[in-house]
C-alpha positions as CSV (number, residue, x, y, z in Angstrom):
1,M,-8.8,6.7,-73.5
2,R,-10.6,3.5,-74.2
3,S,-13.1,1.8,-71.8
4,A,-15.6,-1.0,-71.7
5,G,-18.0,-2.4,-69.1
6,R,-20.0,-5.5,-68.7
7,S,-22.4,-6.9,-66.1
8,D,-23.4,-10.6,-65.8
9,I,-26.0,-12.2,-63.5
10,G,-23.6,-15.1,-62.8
11,L,-24.7,-18.7,-62.4
12,V,-26.6,-18.7,-59.1
13,R,-28.5,-15.4,-58.5
14,K,-32.0,-14.9,-60.0
15,V,-31.6,-11.1,-60.3
16,N,-28.7,-8.9,-61.3
17,E,-28.3,-6.3,-58.5
18,D,-25.2,-4.8,-60.0
19,D,-25.1,-1.6,-62.1
20,F,-22.3,0.3,-63.9
21,L,-21.6,3.3,-66.1
22,C,-18.9,4.4,-68.5
23,L,-19.4,8.0,-69.8
24,K,-17.5,10.9,-71.3
25,L,-18.9,13.9,-69.4
26,N,-18.0,16.3,-72.1
27,D,-20.7,14.7,-74.2
28,L,-23.3,14.7,-71.5
29,L,-22.7,18.3,-70.4
30,K,-22.0,19.6,-73.9
31,L,-18.7,21.1,-72.7
32,E,-17.0,23.1,-75.3
33,E,-13.3,23.7,-75.9
34,P,-11.0,24.4,-74.2
35,A,-12.7,22.2,-71.5
36,A,-10.5,19.3,-70.5
37,D,-11.7,15.8,-71.3
38,L,-13.6,14.3,-68.3
39,Y,-14.5,10.6,-68.0
40,L,-16.8,9.1,-65.4
41,C,-17.0,5.4,-64.5
42,I,-19.0,3.7,-61.8
43,V,-19.7,0.2,-60.4
44,A,-22.3,-0.5,-57.8
45,D,-23.4,-3.7,-56.1
46,G,-26.8,-3.6,-54.5
47,M,-28.1,-5.4,-51.5
48,G,-31.5,-5.9,-49.9
49,G,-34.7,-8.0,-50.0
50,R,-36.7,-8.7,-53.2
51,N,-35.5,-6.3,-55.9
52,A,-34.3,-3.7,-53.4
53,G,-30.6,-4.2,-54.2
54,E,-31.3,-3.7,-57.9
55,V,-33.1,-0.5,-57.1
56,A,-30.3,0.8,-54.9
57,S,-27.5,0.2,-57.3
58,S,-29.5,1.7,-60.2
59,M,-30.4,4.7,-58.1
60,A,-26.7,5.2,-57.1
61,V,-25.6,5.5,-60.7
62,H,-28.5,7.6,-61.9
63,E,-28.5,10.0,-59.0
64,I,-24.7,10.7,-59.3
65,V,-25.1,11.5,-63.0
66,E,-28.1,13.7,-62.3
67,F,-26.2,15.5,-59.6
68,I,-23.2,16.2,-61.8
69,Q,-25.5,17.3,-64.7
70,E,-27.8,19.5,-62.7
71,K,-25.9,20.7,-59.6
72,Y,-22.3,20.9,-60.5
73,I,-22.0,21.9,-64.1
74,N,-20.4,25.2,-63.3
75,V,-17.5,23.5,-61.7
76,L,-16.9,21.3,-64.7
77,T,-17.0,24.1,-67.2
78,E,-14.2,26.1,-65.6
79,Q,-11.2,26.1,-67.8
80,N,-8.9,25.0,-65.0
81,I,-10.6,22.5,-62.8
82,S,-9.0,22.4,-59.4
83,E,-8.3,19.2,-57.4
84,E,-10.4,20.7,-54.5
85,N,-13.4,21.1,-56.9
86,I,-13.1,17.6,-58.1
87,F,-13.0,16.1,-54.7
88,D,-16.0,18.3,-53.7
89,L,-17.9,17.0,-56.7
90,I,-17.3,13.4,-55.9
91,R,-18.0,13.8,-52.2
92,N,-21.2,15.8,-52.7
93,A,-22.4,13.5,-55.5
94,I,-22.1,10.5,-53.2
95,D,-23.8,12.3,-50.4
96,Y,-26.7,13.3,-52.7
97,S,-27.1,9.7,-54.0
98,N,-26.9,8.3,-50.5
99,E,-29.6,10.6,-49.2
100,K,-31.9,9.8,-52.2
101,I,-31.5,6.0,-51.6
102,Y,-32.0,6.3,-47.9
103,K,-35.2,8.3,-48.2
104,K,-36.6,5.9,-50.7
105,S,-36.0,3.0,-48.3
106,L,-38.0,4.8,-45.6
107,L,-41.0,5.5,-47.9
108,N,-41.5,2.0,-49.2
109,K,-41.5,-1.1,-46.9
110,E,-40.2,-3.3,-49.8
111,Y,-37.0,-1.2,-49.8
112,V,-36.3,-1.1,-46.1
113,G,-32.7,-1.8,-45.5
114,M,-31.6,-1.6,-49.1
115,G,-28.1,-0.3,-49.9
116,T,-25.3,-0.5,-52.4
117,T,-21.6,-0.4,-52.7
118,L,-20.2,2.4,-54.9
119,S,-16.8,2.9,-56.6
120,M,-16.6,5.8,-58.9
121,I,-13.8,7.5,-60.8
122,L,-13.3,10.8,-62.6
123,I,-10.4,11.0,-65.0
124,T,-9.0,14.3,-66.4
125,N,-5.6,15.5,-67.4
126,N,-3.9,12.2,-66.6
127,M,-5.2,12.2,-63.1
128,L,-7.7,9.7,-61.6
129,Y,-9.9,10.8,-58.7
130,Y,-12.1,8.3,-56.9
131,G,-14.8,8.0,-54.4
132,H,-15.5,4.6,-52.7
133,V,-18.0,3.0,-50.3
134,G,-18.2,-0.7,-49.6
135,D,-16.3,-3.7,-51.0
136,S,-16.3,-3.1,-54.8
137,R,-12.8,-2.2,-55.9
138,I,-10.7,0.0,-58.1
139,Y,-7.3,-1.3,-59.3
140,L,-4.5,0.2,-61.2
141,I,-2.6,-2.1,-63.6
142,R,0.8,-0.7,-64.7
143,K,3.1,-2.9,-66.7
144,N,3.3,-6.1,-64.8
145,K,2.0,-4.9,-61.4
146,I,-1.5,-4.6,-60.1
147,T,-2.3,-2.2,-57.2
148,K,-5.6,-2.0,-55.3
149,L,-6.4,1.7,-54.8
150,T,-9.4,1.2,-52.6
151,E,-9.8,-0.3,-49.1
152,D,-12.7,-2.7,-48.6
153,H,-15.3,-1.6,-46.0
154,S,-15.8,-5.1,-44.8
155,L,-15.6,-7.2,-41.7
156,V,-12.7,-9.2,-43.1
157,A,-10.8,-6.1,-44.0
158,E,-11.2,-5.0,-40.4
159,L,-9.9,-8.3,-39.1
160,V,-6.8,-8.0,-41.3
161,K,-6.2,-4.5,-40.1
162,Q,-6.5,-5.6,-36.5
163,G,-4.1,-8.5,-37.1
164,T,-6.8,-11.1,-36.3
165,I,-6.3,-12.9,-39.6
166,K,-3.5,-12.8,-42.2
167,P,-4.1,-11.0,-45.6
168,E,-3.8,-14.3,-47.4
169,E,-6.7,-15.7,-45.3
170,A,-9.0,-13.0,-46.3
171,F,-9.6,-14.4,-49.8
172,S,-11.3,-17.5,-48.5
173,H,-12.7,-16.3,-45.3
174,P,-16.4,-17.4,-44.7
175,Q,-17.5,-13.9,-43.6
176,K,-15.9,-12.0,-46.5
177,N,-19.2,-10.9,-47.8
178,I,-20.2,-8.9,-44.7
179,I,-19.7,-5.2,-45.5
180,T,-19.5,-2.4,-42.9
181,R,-20.4,0.6,-45.0
182,A,-22.9,1.0,-47.8
183,L,-24.8,3.7,-49.6
184,G,-28.4,4.1,-48.5
185,T,-28.2,2.4,-45.2
186,E,-27.8,5.5,-43.1
187,F,-28.6,9.2,-43.6
188,D,-24.9,10.2,-43.4
189,I,-22.2,8.3,-45.2
190,E,-18.4,8.7,-45.2
191,A,-16.8,7.9,-48.6
192,D,-13.1,7.3,-49.1
193,L,-11.6,9.7,-51.5
194,G,-8.3,9.5,-53.3
195,K,-6.3,10.2,-56.4
196,Q,-3.7,8.5,-58.7
197,E,-1.6,9.9,-61.5
198,I,-2.0,7.7,-64.6
199,I,0.4,7.3,-67.5
200,E,0.1,6.0,-71.1
201,G,-0.4,2.3,-71.1
202,D,-2.1,2.1,-67.6
203,Y,-5.2,0.0,-67.1
204,I,-7.8,0.8,-64.5
205,L,-10.2,-1.9,-63.4
206,L,-13.4,-1.4,-61.4
207,C,-15.2,-4.5,-60.2
208,T,-17.8,-5.8,-57.8
209,D,-17.0,-8.5,-55.4
210,G,-18.5,-11.1,-57.7
211,L,-15.2,-10.8,-59.5
212,S,-12.7,-10.2,-56.7
213,N,-14.2,-13.0,-54.5
214,L,-13.4,-15.5,-57.3
215,L,-10.2,-14.3,-58.9
216,K,-7.0,-13.3,-57.2
217,D,-5.4,-10.0,-58.0
218,S,-2.7,-11.6,-60.1
219,E,-5.3,-13.5,-62.2
220,M,-7.2,-10.3,-62.9
221,K,-4.0,-8.6,-64.0
222,E,-3.0,-11.4,-66.4
223,L,-6.5,-11.5,-68.0
224,V,-6.5,-7.7,-68.5
225,I,-3.0,-7.3,-70.0
226,S,-3.3,-10.4,-72.2
227,A,-6.6,-9.3,-73.8
228,K,-6.7,-7.9,-77.3
229,D,-8.8,-4.9,-76.2
230,V,-10.8,-3.6,-73.2
231,K,-14.0,-5.3,-74.3
232,D,-12.2,-8.6,-74.6
233,A,-10.7,-8.0,-71.1
234,C,-14.2,-7.6,-69.6
235,D,-15.4,-10.8,-71.3
236,N,-12.4,-12.8,-70.1
237,L,-12.7,-11.6,-66.5
238,I,-16.4,-12.5,-66.3
239,D,-15.9,-15.9,-68.1
240,K,-13.2,-16.8,-65.6
241,A,-15.3,-15.8,-62.6
242,K,-18.1,-18.0,-63.9
243,E,-15.7,-20.8,-64.5
244,N,-14.7,-20.5,-60.9
245,G,-18.3,-20.8,-59.7
246,G,-20.1,-17.6,-60.6
247,F,-21.8,-17.5,-57.2
248,D,-22.7,-13.7,-57.4
249,N,-23.4,-11.1,-60.0
250,I,-20.2,-10.0,-61.7
251,T,-19.6,-6.5,-63.0
252,V,-16.4,-5.1,-64.5
253,V,-15.2,-1.9,-66.1
254,V,-11.8,-1.7,-67.8
255,I,-10.2,1.5,-68.9
256,H,-7.0,1.7,-71.0
257,N,-5.1,5.0,-71.0
258,S,-4.0,4.8,-74.6
259,K,-3.7,6.9,-77.7
260,G,-5.9,6.5,-80.7
261,G,-9.1,8.3,-79.7
262,D,-12.0,7.6,-77.4
263,C,-13.9,4.3,-77.4
264,I,-16.6,3.8,-74.8
265,D,-18.4,0.5,-74.8
266,R,-21.4,0.3,-72.4
């Protein structure tokens, strides 16, 4: 498994309110054999006044790691990790992070209304499990096909679902940045959960909307599969988004399910 991540402020914003993580949990939790390899990747796109968005996205990543490290280590050290346990881990970690962000927003007037998108994955035994809130995205790239695994929690996505606009109109819709669900904006949050079997050669792409608003899915696929490695893929994606305007912060994580040992580039 090889992964890399990169975050860029873009060409317009004064602050980077995105955050991300690529981590092998076996190292963090000091898991011993015969524990399965466990990989955690996250992207988060913060929102709010002043630096509140930056605070929310950073908290989302930190609190999820803290929850996994301190609250759920017993689940991860079981020799046979069940699907139910993994989904519970993802759901509870997101709930924990949401509660922390929401409470902080109530205690500091500078953070009122802050929130963040969150897309996270856990990979083990050739299975990808994900949790998702907002309009950041998780893609699977297999051979010459790209598939979006997540559904945007956005006004435009709702309009497409209702048949008000066509899917091809969503990419350039003037209200595409309005999200309908975010971490930290309410005490309770409902995260989408899902799973996907992965095979050798698959790529997984996580990104914030600073990428997906400026590149079509087909462009992202070509830039990933044509790159010499995962780090180069991240660089090429961000460079292309900036070439197309770079109106927002841009964050990408690319994972390649390949042989040849681990390589995690943060």
